[in-house]
N, C-alpha and C positions, 0 to 999 in steps of 0.2 A: 144626612147621608154623605154630603160633600165634605163636611168637616171630618167625618170619620175616615173617609178614603184618603183625604189629604194628610191626616195624622199618620195613617198607616204607611203612606208613601215616604214621609219624612223619616219614620222609624226604620223602614226597610233600607233607605239610602244610607243612613248613618251606620246601620249594622253592616252593610255590604263593604264600606270603605274603612271601617275601624275594627272589625272583629272577624274572627274565624271560628267556625263551628267544627269541632273534631270530636268524634265519639260522643256526640250529644252534649258536649260542653262548649261554652263560649270562651275563647282565648283572645285576649287583647294583644296585638303586636303591631302598633302603629308605625314603627320605624321601617318595616319592610315595604310600606307603601309610599315612602318618600322617594322622590326622584334623586338619582345620583348627583352629588354636588361635584361639578367639574371646575378645576382651577388650572386652565390651560395657560393663563397669563399670570402676572404677579398677584399675590394675595393682598387684598385691601387691608389697611391697618398695619400692625406690626407682624413681621415674620421673624421668629426667633428660633435659632437652631444651634446646637452645640455638639461637639465630639470630644470626649475625654478619653485618652488612651494611655495605658502603662504597659509597654512591651518589654519583654526580656528574652535573653538567649543565654545558653550555658553549654560549655564543653568541658568534659572531664576525662582524663586518661590515666590508666594504671597498667604498666607492663605492656603497653600497646606498641607492637613492633614497628608499625608504620610511622609512629611518632606523632607528636602533637603537643600543644600547649594548653594547659588548663586556663579557662577564661570565663568571664561572666560579664554580661552587658545589660544595662537598664536604660530605657528610653521613654521619657514622658512627653506627651503632647497635649495641647489644648487648642481648640479651633472653634470660636464662637462667631455667630453672625446675628446682627440686629438690623433688620431692614424695614423701613417704613414706606408705605405707599398711600398717599392721600391726594385725591383729585389729580392734578397734573404734577404733583411734587413727589419725588422719591429721595430717600436718604438712606444710604447703605453704609454699614459699619462692620468691620471684620477685625478680630483679634486672633493672632496666631502666635503661640508661645511653645517653645520646644527646648528640651535639654536632655542630653544622653551621656552616659559614662560607660567605659569598658575597662575591666581590670584583667590584664594578662599576667600570668605567673612570671615573676622575674622582671617585669617592666613597670609595675605600679599602675595607677589609675590614669586613664587618658580620656579626653573629651571626644565624643563622637557626633554630637548634635548640639547646636546652640543657636537659637534664633528668637528674635523679637520682631514682629511684623504687624504694624497697626495701619489700617486703611479706613478712610472716611470719604464719601463722595456724595455730592448733591446733584440732582438732575431735575430739569423742568421740561415736561413733555412738549414736543413739537409734532407729535403724531406718529402712528405706525411703530410704536415702541422705541422711537428715537428721542433722546433727551439732550438739551444743552447742559453741559456738565462742568463741575469744578471738583477736583479731587485732591486729597492729601495722602501721602504715604510716608511712614517713618520706619526705618529698619536699623537694627543694631544687634548686639549679642549680650549675654549675661556676664561672661567671664573671659579670662585670658586664654588665648590660643597659642600653641607652640608648634614649631617645626622640629620633630624628633629625629630627623635625618642628620642633624648636626650634633656635635659633641663639644660643649654642653648644648642642651636644647635652646632654641632661639625663640623669643617671643615675637609673634607676627601679627597679633590682633588683641583687642581688649574691648571692654564696654565703651561705646562711643568712639571706637578706633578700629574700624570705621563706624560712623553712624551716617545714615542717608536720610535727608528730608527733601521731598519733592512735592511741588504744587503744580497741578495740571489744569488747563482750560481747553475745552473742545466739545466733543459730542460722544455720547454713549448709546449703544444699542443693547437694550435689556428687555427681551420679551418675557423672561421669567427669572426666578432665582437660580436656575441651573445653567444659564448661558448668558454671556455678555461679551461685547466688543467695545474697547476703549480707544478713541482716536483723539489724542491731545497734542495738537501742533505747537502749543505754547506751554512748555514745561521747564521751569527753572528747577535746578537741583543743587543742594549744598551737601558736600561731604565733610564730615567732622572727624578730626583725628585729635582727640583730647588727651591721649597718653603721650607724655613728653619723650618716652623712649622710642616712639615710632614717628616722631615729627622730623623726618629727614626727607631731603629732596627725592622725588620719584615715588615715595611710598604713598599708595592710594592716589597718585596723581599730583601730590603736593609740588609746588613750583620751587620752593626754597626751604632750606633747613629752618626749623622753628615755626613754619606755618602750621596752623591748626584747622584751616578750612580751605575748601576748594569750591569755587562757584562755576556752575555749568548752566547753559541755557540751550534747550534742544526740543526734540519732538519725541513723544512716547506713543507706542502702539501696543495694546495688550488685548488678551482674550482669556476667557475661562469657560470650561465646559465640563459639567458633572454628568457622567454617563452611568446609568444603571444597566450593567451588562446582563445580569439575571438576578433572580431572588437571592439576596445576601451577598452579592458581588457588585461593587461600584468602583468607578475610576474617576478621579478628580484631576483635570488638567489645567495648568496655568502657564501662560507664556507672556513675556514682556520684552519689548525691544526699545532701546533708547539710543538716540543719535544726537550728539552735541553740535549745535550750529557754530559754536565759537572755535572748535578745535577738531580738525579731521572729521568732517561731517560723515564721510563714507564709512568710518570705523564705528561700528555699533556695539553696544553692550546688549547681550542676549541672555535671558534667564528663563529656564523652564523647570517646572516642578510637576511631577506626576505621582499620585498616591492611589494605590490599589488596595481596597479594603475587602477582606475575605471574612465574612461574618459566620461564626460557628453557631452562636446563639446570642441572646440579648447582651451578655456581658463578656463573652470571649470571642476574640477575633485574631486574625493574622493581618499584618500590614506590610506592604512592600512600597518603598518610596524611592524615587530617583530624582536627582537634581543635576541639571547641567547649567553651567555659567561660563560666559566668556566676557571678560572685562579687562581691557588693555591697561587700565590704571592699576590693576593688581598684578597679573602676570599675563604674558602674551600666549597663553595656552588655554585650552578648554578644560574647565574644572568639572569633575564628576564626583558625585556622592550618591551611594546606594545603600539602603538599609533594609533589613528584613527582620521582623520580630513577631512573636506570638505572645499574647497577653490579654489583659483586661481592657475592655472598651465599653463606653456608655455613650449612646447618642440620643438626642431628643430634638423635637421641633414642634411647633404649634400649628401645623397644617391640619385643617379640619378633616376628620375621618370620612372616608367614602362610605355611602350607604347603598346597599344593593337595591337595584330597581326591579320591581316585579311587574310583569305585563298586566295590563288592565283585564285581559281575558281571564286570568286566574281568579279575579275577584268573583266572577260569575260561576266559575267551575268549583271553587272551594266553598262559596257561601251563597246558597240560594236564599231568596227572601223568605220563603216558607218551606219547612220540611214537608215532604209529600205525605208522610204518615199523619201529620197533624193538621194539614190544610183544610180538609172537609169539616173537621170539628170546629176549627176557628171560624170558618165561614158561617156555620150553623149558629154559633153563639152570637155573632155579630148581627145576623138577621133577626134572631129572637129578641134582641135588645133594641131594635129600631122601632120607635113609636109610630112612625108614619106607616110602616108595613103592618103593624098590629091593627091600627085603625082601619086600614083598607080591608083587612081580613074580616073585621066585624061587619062592615057595610055589605060585603059580599054575602056573608052568612044571612 
């Protein structure tokens, strides 16, 4: 009898936690009983994410009294992250590539976006999401840039003119992949100007005509915050401040980038970006670039999906161990097949 009751208890327990009875049928739905997986901190192992976008805008006029110029613009962007978290070690890598063109009637094709930005950083945990860190950043552009305000147009930039390579040592605060603060008091930076047409004194801070590099040693303070405003709308902020110890320490280079993503569906979105830059080695004015486009967008990451948690009370409400209509019949069959009860019955008779 004990063996039979123990077996029935095991079967009932397994049925309660693994199955649901609806309309007299047993349906298996194990996932709904798993606890929700929470990833408040950094995801162990590799975190991989990517954002590919192709944005376009177009204007066309015909007999339009208010006036206007026919134009067409195309802007392609790629933003990938490969972040590794293992024990006390983290290794973050980011690749940002972007290129855009605009064609105005009567003006030809002009560049509207051009960036190559590669970052890699290593950190060793010292507790509470703080890491001793070493970082590398490389920035340049793909093609020549011109000042169209002059006649003829004047070349003002090119591939590796400028190019920036910086190495930083310090501490990072990285509680998760969406927020970080970088404090690097030891940051050497080399500016490359490899286009001979631009190797003149004062261009990108060059000290003499014919120079192709400029060395700086200073401090870097940076931060990044990715905010999910609501479903389908996110905002990615990045800010960096650099101050050179060797020359005019109080004069700082400041760079800010904000990208607002407005998701229509999985493949279509609108994007608004704003860039602010102040660098006295370029011009002693604040530089501003703003773009708006609608187009194709594809994002991905390997964050584990969240599984909905179901309260334990629902197990009892949805799945009784025995159905009421069958329980008397099951009990009778069990008693009839029990040899000990049968023998007792014969002795009594």
